[in-house]
C-alpha positions as CSV (number, residue, x, y, z in Angstrom):
1,X,-0.6,-5.0,-20.0
2,X,3.2,-3.9,-21.8
3,X,4.4,-4.4,-18.8
4,X,3.4,-7.9,-17.7
5,X,4.4,-9.0,-21.1
6,X,7.8,-7.6,-20.3
7,X,7.8,-9.1,-17.1
8,X,8.5,-6.1,-15.3
9,X,9.0,-6.3,-11.4
10,X,7.4,-4.9,-9.0
11,X,10.2,-4.5,-6.4
12,X,10.4,-1.6,-4.2
13,X,7.7,0.4,-5.8
14,X,6.0,0.2,-2.8
15,X,4.1,4.2,-2.0
16,X,6.0,5.6,0.8
17,X,3.8,5.5,4.2
18,X,4.7,5.2,7.6
19,X,0.5,5.1,8.7
20,X,-2.6,5.3,6.6
21,X,-5.7,7.2,6.9
22,X,-8.0,5.1,4.9
23,X,-11.6,7.9,4.4
24,X,-14.8,6.5,2.9
25,X,-15.9,8.7,-0.1
26,X,-18.4,7.5,-2.4
27,X,-18.9,8.6,-5.9
28,X,-16.6,9.2,-8.4
29,X,-13.1,10.6,-8.1
30,X,-10.7,12.7,-10.2
31,X,-7.5,11.9,-10.8
32,X,-6.3,13.7,-7.6
33,X,-9.2,12.1,-5.6
34,X,-8.3,13.9,-2.6
35,X,-9.3,17.4,-3.8
36,X,-11.7,16.0,-7.1
37,X,-14.9,13.7,-4.7
38,X,-17.4,14.9,-2.9
39,X,-15.1,15.6,-0.5
40,X,-14.7,18.9,0.2
41,X,-11.6,19.8,-1.7
42,X,-9.9,22.4,1.0
43,X,-10.7,19.1,3.7
44,X,-9.1,16.8,1.1
45,X,-6.7,18.5,0.6
46,X,-5.6,19.7,3.8
47,X,-6.0,15.9,5.2
48,X,-3.6,15.0,2.1
49,X,-1.3,17.4,3.1
50,X,-1.0,16.6,6.6
51,X,-0.7,13.2,6.5
52,X,2.7,13.4,4.0
53,X,4.2,16.2,6.4
54,X,3.8,13.9,8.9
55,X,5.3,11.0,6.9
56,X,1.7,9.1,6.0
57,X,-0.5,9.0,3.4
58,X,-4.2,9.3,2.9
59,X,-5.9,7.0,0.8
60,X,-10.2,7.3,0.0
61,X,-11.9,4.2,0.1
62,X,-15.4,3.3,-1.1
63,X,-17.2,0.0,-1.2
64,X,-17.0,-1.9,-4.5
65,X,-19.9,-2.3,-6.4
66,X,-22.4,0.6,-7.8
67,X,-21.9,4.1,-5.9
68,X,-23.7,6.6,-4.6
69,X,-22.8,9.8,-5.6
70,X,-23.4,11.5,-2.7
71,X,-22.1,10.8,0.9
72,X,-23.9,13.7,2.4
73,X,-25.7,12.7,5.8
74,X,-23.9,9.4,5.5
75,X,-21.2,9.1,8.6
76,X,-18.1,8.0,6.8
77,X,-15.7,4.5,7.8
78,X,-12.6,5.3,8.6
79,X,-9.4,4.0,9.5
80,X,-5.8,4.3,10.7
81,X,-3.3,1.8,10.5
82,X,0.1,2.3,12.4
83,X,2.2,0.8,13.8
84,X,4.0,-0.6,10.7
85,X,7.9,-0.7,12.2
86,X,7.0,-3.6,14.7
87,X,3.7,-4.2,15.5
88,X,0.8,-2.9,12.9
89,X,-2.3,-2.1,14.3
90,X,-5.7,-0.1,12.7
91,X,-8.1,1.9,14.5
92,X,-11.5,1.9,12.6
93,X,-14.4,4.9,13.8
94,X,-17.4,6.6,11.7
95,X,-17.4,10.3,11.0
96,X,-20.0,12.9,10.0
97,X,-17.7,15.9,9.7
98,X,-14.4,14.4,7.9
99,X,-12.6,17.8,9.3
100,X,-12.6,16.5,12.3
101,X,-9.4,14.2,11.1
102,X,-7.8,17.1,10.8
103,X,-7.5,17.2,14.7
104,X,-5.3,13.9,14.8
105,X,-2.3,13.3,16.9
106,X,0.2,13.3,13.8
107,X,2.8,12.9,15.7
108,X,1.7,9.8,17.8
109,X,0.2,8.1,14.2
110,X,4.2,8.9,13.1
111,X,5.8,7.4,16.1
112,X,3.5,4.5,15.8
113,X,1.7,5.3,19.6
114,X,-1.9,3.1,19.3
115,X,-2.3,5.0,22.9
116,X,-1.7,8.2,22.2
117,X,-4.4,7.9,19.2
118,X,-6.5,6.3,20.9
119,X,-6.5,8.6,23.9
120,X,-7.5,11.6,21.5
121,X,-10.6,9.8,20.5
122,X,-12.7,7.6,22.6
123,X,-15.0,6.5,19.0
124,X,-11.9,4.7,18.0
125,X,-11.6,1.0,17.8
126,X,-9.6,-1.6,17.2
127,X,-10.6,-2.9,13.6
128,X,-11.3,-6.8,13.9
129,X,-9.3,-7.7,11.1
130,X,-7.4,-6.4,8.3
131,X,-8.8,-5.0,5.4
132,X,-7.4,-5.0,1.1
133,X,-7.4,-2.0,-0.7
134,X,-7.8,-2.5,-4.7
135,X,-7.1,0.7,-6.8
136,X,-9.9,1.7,-9.5
137,X,-8.9,5.1,-9.5
138,X,-9.9,5.6,-13.0
139,X,-9.5,9.1,-14.0
140,X,-5.6,8.6,-12.5
141,X,-5.6,5.6,-14.4
142,X,-8.4,3.7,-16.7
143,X,-6.5,0.3,-16.7
144,X,-7.0,0.4,-12.4
145,X,-10.4,0.3,-12.9
146,X,-11.1,-2.2,-16.2
147,X,-8.6,-4.6,-13.8
148,X,-9.3,-3.8,-10.5
149,X,-12.9,-2.7,-10.1
150,X,-13.7,-6.5,-10.8
151,X,-11.1,-7.4,-8.5
152,X,-12.5,-5.6,-5.9
153,X,-15.7,-6.8,-6.7
154,X,-15.4,-10.7,-6.8
155,X,-13.3,-10.6,-3.8
156,X,-15.4,-8.8,-1.6
157,X,-18.6,-11.1,-2.7
158,X,-16.2,-13.5,-1.8
159,X,-15.0,-11.9,1.4
160,X,-17.7,-10.1,2.3
161,X,-16.3,-6.5,4.5
162,X,-13.0,-6.9,4.3
163,X,-12.2,-5.6,0.5
164,X,-12.5,-2.2,-0.3
165,X,-12.0,0.0,-3.2
166,X,-9.6,2.6,-3.5
167,X,-7.9,6.1,-4.9
168,X,-4.6,5.9,-6.5
169,X,-1.6,3.4,-5.0
170,X,0.8,4.3,-7.3
171,X,2.7,1.8,-9.1
172,X,-0.4,1.8,-11.8
173,X,1.6,-0.2,-14.6
174,X,1.2,-3.3,-12.1
175,X,-2.6,-2.6,-12.0
176,X,-4.4,-4.2,-10.2
177,X,-2.5,-3.3,-7.0
178,X,-3.6,-3.4,-3.2
179,X,-2.1,-2.4,-0.5
180,X,-3.2,-4.3,3.0
181,X,-3.9,-2.4,5.5
182,X,-2.9,-2.7,8.7
183,X,0.9,-3.9,7.7
184,X,1.0,-1.2,4.5
185,X,2.0,-4.9,2.5
186,X,1.4,-3.9,-1.0
187,X,0.7,-6.1,-4.0
188,X,0.9,-6.2,-7.7
189,X,-1.1,-7.6,-11.0
190,X,-3.6,-9.1,-8.2
191,X,-6.1,-11.5,-9.5
192,X,-9.4,-12.2,-8.0
193,X,-8.3,-15.6,-6.9
194,X,-5.0,-13.8,-5.2
195,X,-6.6,-11.3,-3.8
196,X,-8.8,-13.6,-1.8
197,X,-5.4,-15.6,-1.4
198,X,-4.4,-12.3,0.4
199,X,-7.2,-11.3,2.5
200,X,-7.3,-15.3,3.8
201,X,-3.2,-14.9,4.2
202,X,-3.8,-11.6,6.7
203,X,-5.6,-13.4,9.5
204,X,-2.5,-15.1,10.1
205,X,-0.7,-11.6,9.3
206,X,1.4,-13.6,6.0
207,X,1.5,-13.0,2.1
208,X,-0.1,-15.7,0.6
209,X,2.6,-17.8,-1.6
210,X,1.6,-16.9,-5.1
211,X,2.4,-13.4,-3.9
212,X,5.9,-13.6,-2.8
213,X,8.6,-12.8,-5.5
214,X,9.2,-9.8,-7.8
215,X,6.2,-10.2,-10.1
216,X,3.6,-9.6,-7.3
217,X,5.4,-8.2,-4.0
218,X,6.0,-4.5,-3.8
219,X,6.7,-4.4,-0.3
220,X,6.0,-2.7,2.6
221,X,5.4,0.9,2.7
222,X,7.7,2.0,5.9
223,X,10.8,0.9,4.2
224,X,12.6,3.0,1.8
225,X,12.3,1.7,-1.8
226,X,16.0,0.0,-1.7
227,X,14.9,-2.0,1.6
228,X,11.9,-2.9,0.4
229,X,12.8,-4.7,-2.7
230,X,16.4,-6.0,-0.5
231,X,13.3,-8.0,2.2
232,X,10.9,-8.6,-0.6
233,X,13.4,-10.6,-2.9
234,X,15.4,-12.4,0.6
235,X,11.5,-13.1,1.2
236,X,10.8,-15.0,-2.4
237,X,14.5,-16.7,-1.8
238,X,13.9,-18.7,1.7
239,X,10.0,-18.4,0.8
240,X,9.1,-16.8,4.2
241,X,5.2,-16.0,4.2
242,X,5.1,-14.2,8.4
243,X,4.6,-10.5,7.2
244,X,6.8,-9.9,10.8
245,X,9.5,-12.3,9.9
246,X,11.6,-10.5,8.5
247,X,12.9,-6.5,9.2
248,X,15.2,-4.3,6.8
249,X,17.6,-1.3,6.9
250,X,19.4,0.2,3.8
251,X,22.0,2.7,3.6
252,X,23.9,4.4,0.4
253,X,26.8,2.9,-0.5
254,X,29.7,5.2,-0.6
255,X,30.7,7.6,-4.0
256,X,27.3,5.4,-5.7
257,X,24.3,7.6,-6.0
258,X,22.2,4.5,-6.7
259,X,23.3,1.6,-4.8
260,X,22.4,1.1,-1.2
261,X,23.8,-1.7,1.3
262,X,20.5,-3.2,2.8
263,X,20.6,-5.7,6.0
264,X,17.7,-8.1,6.3
265,X,17.3,-9.5,9.2
266,X,15.2,-12.7,10.9
267,X,13.4,-13.2,13.7
268,X,15.0,-16.0,14.1
269,X,18.4,-14.7,14.0
270,X,19.7,-15.2,10.5
271,X,20.5,-12.2,8.5
272,X,21.7,-11.6,5.3
273,X,23.4,-8.6,3.8
274,X,23.0,-7.0,0.6
275,X,23.3,-5.0,-2.5
276,X,19.7,-3.1,-3.6
277,X,21.1,-1.4,-7.2
278,X,18.4,0.9,-9.0
279,X,19.2,0.3,-12.3
280,X,17.5,0.8,-16.2
281,X,14.7,-1.4,-16.8
282,X,15.7,-1.9,-20.4
283,X,13.1,-0.7,-23.5
284,X,10.9,2.7,-22.7
285,X,7.2,1.6,-21.8
286,X,4.1,3.5,-20.7
287,X,4.2,4.3,-17.3
288,X,0.1,4.3,-17.5
289,X,-2.7,3.1,-19.8
290,X,-2.8,5.7,-23.3
291,X,0.4,7.1,-22.1
292,X,3.1,7.7,-24.3
293,X,6.5,5.3,-24.1
294,X,8.7,6.8,-20.8
295,X,13.0,5.4,-19.8
296,X,11.6,2.7,-17.2
297,X,13.9,1.3,-14.2
298,X,13.6,-1.5,-11.5
299,X,15.7,-3.0,-8.6
300,X,18.4,-5.6,-8.7
301,X,19.1,-7.1,-6.1
302,X,22.8,-8.8,-5.1
303,X,21.9,-11.3,-2.7
304,X,24.0,-12.4,0.1
305,X,23.7,-15.8,1.9
306,X,22.1,-15.7,5.3
307,X,24.3,-15.9,8.5
């Protein structure tokens, strides 16, 4: 892809979500997957809208490989991932009617209140392992399917039950892209090997060293874009693999519409004061496969010393 050749930075491009609802839906997906799939469009649009209004994100998932076009009569797996700010958790269940998800406790999901979420549905169980979602939404961007499906399938064969194909995650210029749940950590330019490494590292709540850095680390979804860029930059600077070792805040710089003052804090007490600047990405490039070139942007992080 052109963005690969250009070495475009993926910093600060994670989709915004303080929690995730991942719903299994087999068969083909349209460009707007929630409204154009085998899922009832009214239910899909209502779920997508309600998740967004509560600060979360709905994403459709399916097993890698060949897909049946029909979901009728089959229970559908659901993952709920929350608590991203402090202690990420993930619940799972199978539902016969996705419309039942509209009764989820949205405030509790947004606040990461695990006990309150579990209290609403006794069928929800803690997921024993994290999962990696790889975008393969071809109707949104053909590169996601051409690049994402082989990665998802290959990784799934090596780590069965730990990998799903998923609908659009944003940042398709960085395909294959992935989302690690429950942490909301997002990746760019995955390969089969790096996807396997991400799955393995997730058992330790870590980012594999090969996915640390501006080419691969899109950031954690609960952070603002500026905070994502700042945290990922410090993570690369100190080679910190632990996902929960860093926490980050960001505030706009007075009089600047393109810069944020960020503080990245380590669990050992160190902190870094950095400035994240949203600037031109240089030459125009397509935002996705087959599209006309458009102006681009990227994050530049002026890193300070740790204290």
